[in-house]
C-alpha positions in Angstrom: -16.2 72.1 1.4 -19.1 71.2 3.9 -21.3 68.6 3.6 -24.8 67.7 5.1 -25.1 64.5 7.0 -27.4 63.2 9.6 -27.3 62.4 13.5 -29.7 61.3 16.2 -32.5 63.5 16.5 -32.1 63.3 20.4 -30.5 61.2 23.3 -33.4 59.3 23.7 -33.9 57.8 20.3 -36.8 55.4 20.0 -39.9 56.6 20.2 -43.2 55.4 18.8 -41.8 54.0 15.7 -38.9 52.3 17.6 -41.6 49.9 19.4 -43.6 49.5 15.9 -39.7 47.9 14.9 -39.9 45.6 18.0 -43.2 44.5 17.1 -42.2 43.6 14.0 -39.0 42.3 14.8 -40.6 40.0 17.4 -42.9 38.6 14.6 -40.5 37.9 12.0 -38.2 36.5 13.9 -40.9 33.8 15.4 -42.0 33.1 11.7 -38.4 33.3 10.5 -37.2 30.6 13.3 -40.1 28.6 13.0 -40.0 28.1 9.2 -36.4 28.1 8.5 -35.0 26.2 11.6 -37.9 24.4 13.5 -39.6 22.8 10.9 -36.6 21.0 9.7 -36.5 18.6 12.8 -40.7 17.7 11.9 -39.9 17.0 8.0 -36.6 15.4 8.8 -37.7 11.6 8.8 -40.4 12.1 5.8 -37.5 13.8 3.6 -35.3 11.1 3.9 -37.9 8.3 3.5 -38.6 10.5 0.3 -35.3 11.0 -1.1 -34.0 7.6 -0.1 -31.3 8.6 2.6 -30.7 8.2 6.1 -31.9 10.4 8.6 -28.2 11.4 9.6 -27.4 12.4 6.3 -30.3 14.7 6.1 -29.5 15.9 9.9 -26.0 16.6 8.4 -28.0 19.2 6.2 -29.3 21.2 9.2 -25.7 21.3 10.4 -24.1 22.5 7.1 -26.8 25.4 7.3 -25.9 26.6 10.8 -22.3 26.8 9.9 -23.3 28.4 7.0 -24.9 31.3 9.2 -22.4 31.4 11.4 -19.6 32.3 8.6 -21.9 34.7 7.5 -22.4 36.5 10.3 -19.3 38.5 9.7 -19.9 40.3 6.7 -23.7 40.9 7.4 -22.4 42.4 11.1 -20.3 44.7 8.9 -23.1 45.9 6.4 -25.2 46.4 9.3 -23.2 48.8 11.0 -22.7 50.2 7.2 -26.0 50.2 5.7 -28.7 49.5 8.5 -30.7 46.8 8.5 -33.9 47.7 6.1 -32.5 46.5 2.6 -30.5 43.5 3.9 -33.4 42.2 6.1 -36.0 42.5 3.1 -33.5 40.8 0.5 -33.1 38.0 3.2 -37.1 37.5 3.6 -37.5 37.5 -0.2 -34.6 35.1 -0.6 -35.7 33.0 2.2 -38.9 32.8 0.9 -37.8 31.6 -2.3 -35.5 28.9 -0.7 -38.3 27.5 1.4 -40.1 27.0 -2.1 -37.0 25.5 -3.4 -36.5 23.3 -0.8 -40.1 21.7 -1.4 -38.9 20.8 -4.4 -35.5 18.9 -3.5 -35.1 15.2 -5.0 -31.3 14.4 -4.0 -29.4 15.0 -0.9 -27.1 17.3 -2.8 -29.6 19.8 -3.6 -31.1 19.3 0.0 -27.5 20.6 1.1 -27.4 23.5 -1.3 -30.9 24.8 -0.2 -29.8 24.3 3.5 -26.8 26.4 2.8 -28.7 29.0 1.5 -30.9 29.0 4.1 -28.3 29.3 6.6 -26.9 32.1 4.9 -30.4 34.1 4.6 -30.9 33.3 8.4 -27.7 35.4 9.5 -29.8 38.4 7.4 -33.4 38.1 9.0 -33.0 36.2 12.5 -31.6 37.6 16.2 -28.1 38.9 15.3 -29.5 41.4 12.7 -32.8 42.1 14.3 -30.6 42.8 17.8 -28.6 45.4 15.6 -31.4 47.2 14.5 -32.8 47.7 17.8 -29.3 48.6 19.3 -29.3 51.6 16.8 -32.8 52.5 18.0 -32.7 52.7 21.5 -30.7 54.0 24.4 -29.7 51.7 26.9 -32.7 52.3 29.6 -34.9 51.1 26.9 -32.4 48.8 25.0 -33.0 45.6 27.4 -36.7 45.9 27.5 -37.0 45.9 23.5 -34.2 43.0 23.2 -36.5 41.0 25.9 -40.0 41.8 24.0 -38.0 40.1 20.9 -37.1 37.3 22.4 -39.8 36.4 24.4 -42.3 36.3 21.5 -39.6 34.3 19.4 -39.3 32.2 22.1 -42.6 30.7 21.1 -41.5 29.7 17.6 -41.1 26.1 18.4 -44.2 26.1 20.2 -46.2 27.6 17.3 -44.4 26.3 14.0 -43.2 22.7 15.1 -47.0 21.5 15.7 -48.3 23.3 12.6 -45.4 21.7 10.8 -46.5 18.2 12.0 -50.2 19.1 11.0 -49.4 20.5 7.7 -47.3 17.7 6.6 -49.8 15.2 8.2 -52.8 16.4 5.8 -50.5 17.7 2.6 -47.2 16.2 2.9 -44.0 17.5 3.3 -43.9 19.2 0.2 -47.1 21.4 0.3 -46.3 21.5 3.9 -43.3 23.7 3.0 -45.4 25.4 0.6 -47.6 26.6 2.8 -44.6 27.7 5.3 -43.0 29.8 2.3 -46.3 31.5 1.7 -46.8 32.4 5.6 -43.0 33.4 5.6 -43.0 35.5 2.3 -46.8 37.3 3.1 -45.6 38.4 6.7 -41.8 39.1 6.9 -41.0 40.8 3.6 -43.6 43.4 4.2 -42.6 43.8 7.7 -38.8 44.1 7.0 -39.5 46.5 4.0 -42.1 48.9 5.5 -41.0 49.0 9.0 -37.4 48.6 9.2 -36.1 52.4 9.2 -32.5 54.0 10.8 -33.2 55.7 13.9 -35.0 59.5 13.9 -32.5 62.0 12.6 -32.3 65.3 11.9 -29.5 67.4 9.1 -26.5 68.9 10.0 -23.2 70.2 8.3 -20.0 68.7 8.9 -16.5 69.1 7.1 -16.5 66.8 4.1 -15.2 63.2 4.4 -17.1 63.0 8.0 -19.0 59.8 6.3 -15.5 58.4 5.7 -14.1 59.3 8.6 -17.0 57.1 10.5 -16.2 54.1 8.3 -13.0 54.5 10.1 -13.7 54.8 13.5 -15.7 52.0 13.1 -12.9 49.6 12.1 -11.2 51.6 14.7 -13.4 50.3 17.5 -14.0 46.8 15.7 -10.0 46.2 15.5 -9.8 47.5 19.4 -12.2 44.7 20.3 -9.9 42.3 18.5 -7.1 43.3 20.5 -9.1 43.4 24.1 -8.8 40.5 26.5 -12.2 41.0 27.5 -13.5 40.1 24.1 -11.9 36.8 23.8 -12.5 35.9 27.6 -16.0 36.3 26.2 -16.0 34.6 23.3 -14.4 31.6 25.0 -17.4 31.7 28.0 -20.0 31.8 25.3 -18.2 28.6 23.2 -18.0 26.8 26.4 -21.6 27.7 26.9 -23.2 27.4 23.9 -21.7 23.5 23.2 -23.1 22.8 26.8 -26.9 24.0 25.6 -26.7 22.5 22.2 -25.6 19.2 23.6 -28.5 18.9 26.5 -30.8 20.2 23.5 -30.0 17.2 21.4 -29.1 14.5 23.8 -31.5 15.3 26.7 -34.4 12.9 25.6 -32.0 10.1 24.9 -30.7 10.6 28.4 -33.9 10.8 30.2 -35.2 7.8 28.5 -32.0 5.5 29.4 -33.1 6.5 32.9 -36.3 4.8 32.7 -38.5 7.7 31.7 -41.4 7.1 28.9 -40.5 8.9 25.5 -43.4 11.2 25.4 -42.5 12.5 29.2 -38.9 12.7 28.1 -40.0 14.9 25.1 -42.4 16.9 27.4 -39.9 17.8 30.2 -37.4 18.8 27.4 -39.6 21.1 25.9 -39.6 22.9 29.4 -36.2 24.3 28.2 -37.9 26.5 25.7 -40.3 28.0 28.2 -37.4 28.2 30.7 -35.7 30.4 28.5 -38.0 33.1 28.7 -38.1 32.7 32.9 -34.3 33.1 32.4 -34.6 36.4 30.5 -37.2 37.4 32.9 -34.9 36.9 35.7 -31.9 38.7 34.0 -33.9 41.7 33.6 -35.4 41.8 37.0 -32.1 41.1 39.0 -29.7 43.5 36.4 -30.9 46.4 38.6 -29.4 45.7 41.6 -26.5 43.7 40.5 -24.0 43.4 37.8 -25.0 41.5 34.9 -21.6 39.3 34.7 -22.5 38.2 38.2 -26.0 37.2 37.4 -24.9 35.2 34.5 -22.1 33.6 36.2 -24.8 32.5 38.7 -26.8 31.0 36.2 -24.3 29.2 34.6 -23.4 27.7 38.3 -26.6 26.5 38.5 -26.6 25.0 35.2 -23.5 23.0 36.2 -25.0 22.1 39.4 -28.0 20.7 37.9 -25.9 18.7 35.2 -23.9 17.0 38.1 -27.0 16.3 39.9 -28.4 14.3 37.1 -27.0 10.5 37.6 -28.6 11.2 41.3 -31.7 12.6 40.8 -33.1 12.2 36.9 -34.3 8.5 37.9 -37.5 9.9 39.4 -39.7 12.1 37.9 -39.6 14.6 40.4 -35.6 14.8 40.5 -35.9 14.7 36.2 -38.2 18.0 36.7 -36.1 19.6 39.3 -32.7 19.1 37.1 -34.1 20.1 34.0 -35.6 23.2 35.5 -32.2 24.0 36.7 -30.5 23.7 33.5 -33.2 25.5 31.6 -32.9 28.8 33.5 -29.7 29.5 31.4 -31.1 29.0 28.0 -31.5 31.8 26.2 -29.9 34.4 28.9 -26.8 35.0 26.7 -29.1 36.3 23.9 -30.2 39.5 26.3 -26.5 39.7 28.4 -24.4 39.6 25.3 -25.6 43.1 23.6 -25.8 44.5 27.0 -21.8 43.3 27.4 -21.0 44.4 23.9 -22.5 47.8 23.9 -21.4 48.7 27.5 -17.8 47.9 26.4 -17.6 49.2 22.7 -20.8 51.5 22.2 -23.0 50.9 19.7 -20.9 52.4 16.5 -19.6 48.8 15.3 -22.0 46.8 17.4 -22.8 44.5 14.5 -19.4 44.0 13.1 -18.4 43.3 16.8 -21.5 40.9 17.3 -20.8 39.2 14.2 -17.5 38.5 14.5 -18.6 36.9 18.0 -21.3 34.9 16.5 -19.3 33.2 14.4 -17.0 30.8 16.5 -20.1 30.8 18.9 -22.3 29.2 16.5 -19.9 26.6 14.7 -19.2 25.4 18.3 -23.1 25.2 19.0 -23.4 23.3 15.3 -20.4 20.8 16.3 -20.6 20.3 20.2 -23.7 17.9 19.2 -21.9 15.5 16.7 -18.7 15.4 19.2 -21.0 14.2 22.2 -22.6 11.9 20.0 -18.9 10.4 19.4 -18.3 10.4 22.9 -21.3 8.4 23.7 -20.3 5.9 21.5 -16.7 5.6 22.6 -17.7 5.4 26.2 -19.9 3.8 28.6 -23.2 5.4 29.5 -24.1 8.9 29.5 -22.0 10.3 32.8 -18.8 11.5 30.8 -21.1 13.1 28.5 -22.9 14.8 31.6 -19.8 15.8 33.0 -18.1 17.5 30.0 -21.4 19.4 29.8 -21.2 20.6 33.5 -17.4 21.3 33.0 -18.5 23.7 30.3 -21.1 25.4 32.1 -18.4 25.8 35.3 -15.8 27.2 32.3 -18.5 29.8 31.1 -19.5 30.9 34.8 -15.5 31.4 35.6 -15.2 32.9 32.4 -18.2 35.3 32.9 -16.4 36.3 36.4 -12.7 36.8 34.9 -14.0 39.1 32.3 -15.7 41.5 35.2 -12.5 41.7 37.0 -10.0 41.9 33.7 -8.7 45.3 32.7 -8.6 45.8 28.9 -4.8 46.4 27.5 -6.0 49.3 25.7 -7.6 52.1 27.4 -8.9 53.9 24.4 -11.8 51.6 23.9 
C-alpha cells in the first residue's frame, strides 16, 4: 500500500530560513562553548580552593567531561541522521542549562565530576558536531562551505567573549553566582533558538511504496557500514587523531614552553591567545584556496607548515619575533579540520548517513585530544626540557600531512561507496 513521505523540495535546499538556521547555530555554538567549556579554565582555581582539592583533581573533571562527550558522539550522530537536530538540540540546551545551575551548587569533587560528565554529554548534543550535521542536511555543497565557515568564525570568538566575562563575573559575584548568570544567558538564548529555528530542510509530499522509510534507515546503515570498511575512513581517522593530539598538546603546554624560553607570562599568554584568532585565518585560507586546489592538498600543506613551525621553535622562539613567527605558523592549522572534515566526509559518503559517520570519527579524535596533554605532561616529567615534546608534536603534524596526502591517493576497496 502506498504511503506519503517527504523529499527535498528542490536541489538547492537552503533558502532564507537556511541562513537563519546558520545565524542561530553561530550564536548557540558561541554561547555553548563559552559557558560549557571555556568558563571552566577561569573558574578552576577558585573552585579548587572552595572544594579543598588540588587543581589537578579539578582539571580531571574537565577531562572526564571531554571523554564523556566523545563517547556520546556516536549515538548522537545516529539520532541526528534518523530524527534531525531540533528535539535533540533543544533537549540538550535545557539539560545543559540545568547542569550549569547544578555546577554552581557542587560541594564535593565527586559532585563536580558527575556534573561535568553530564555537561560533556550535553555538549555532544548542542555544539559543533550536531550543528554541522544540521547544516549538512540544509545546504548543497556550493553553499555548505560558506554556512560552515560562518558558524566556525563566530564560534571562534567564544573564548574571547566568555573568558573575560566569566572572570569579571567571578571577581564581583564569586564563582557560584557567576555560573548562575552564565546559566541564565545559556538558557535564555540557546533554548528558544534551538526550539524555534532548527527544522528539517524544506520538503514536499510525494508518494512512494510502503516501507520506504524503513528502507531509508537500511540505506543509512549500509552507507555507515561501508564507511567503516573503507580504507580512506581509517586513514582520515588516524590523520585527525595525530593532528588533534598535536594541537591539544600545544594549547595546554605552549605558555609553559614560552615562559621557559624567557618570555614574561603575560606575553606568553598573549601569544598563545593568537591561536584562536589564527584558527579563523586558517579557515579563510582553506575556503579561498579550495577553489583552485584539492582540499587534501591544502590541508596537508597547512599540517606540514605546522610541523616546520614546531621544529623551528628551539631555534627561533627565544626572541619575541621568532616566537610570534613560529606561533603564527602553527596557529594556521587550528580549526582547519572543522571545515575540512565535513567536506571530506560528504564528498566521499554523501549526506544520508553523515552524522552517524561523523560521530564515529569524532569519538576517537576527541579522546586523543583529551589524553594527549596528559601524556605530554608525563613526557615533560621524564625528560629534560621541551625538545622531546616539540619533536613529538612535529612528528604528529608530519604524520597528519602524510595521512592527508595518502588518503587522497588511496582507492576504496568497496566501489559501491
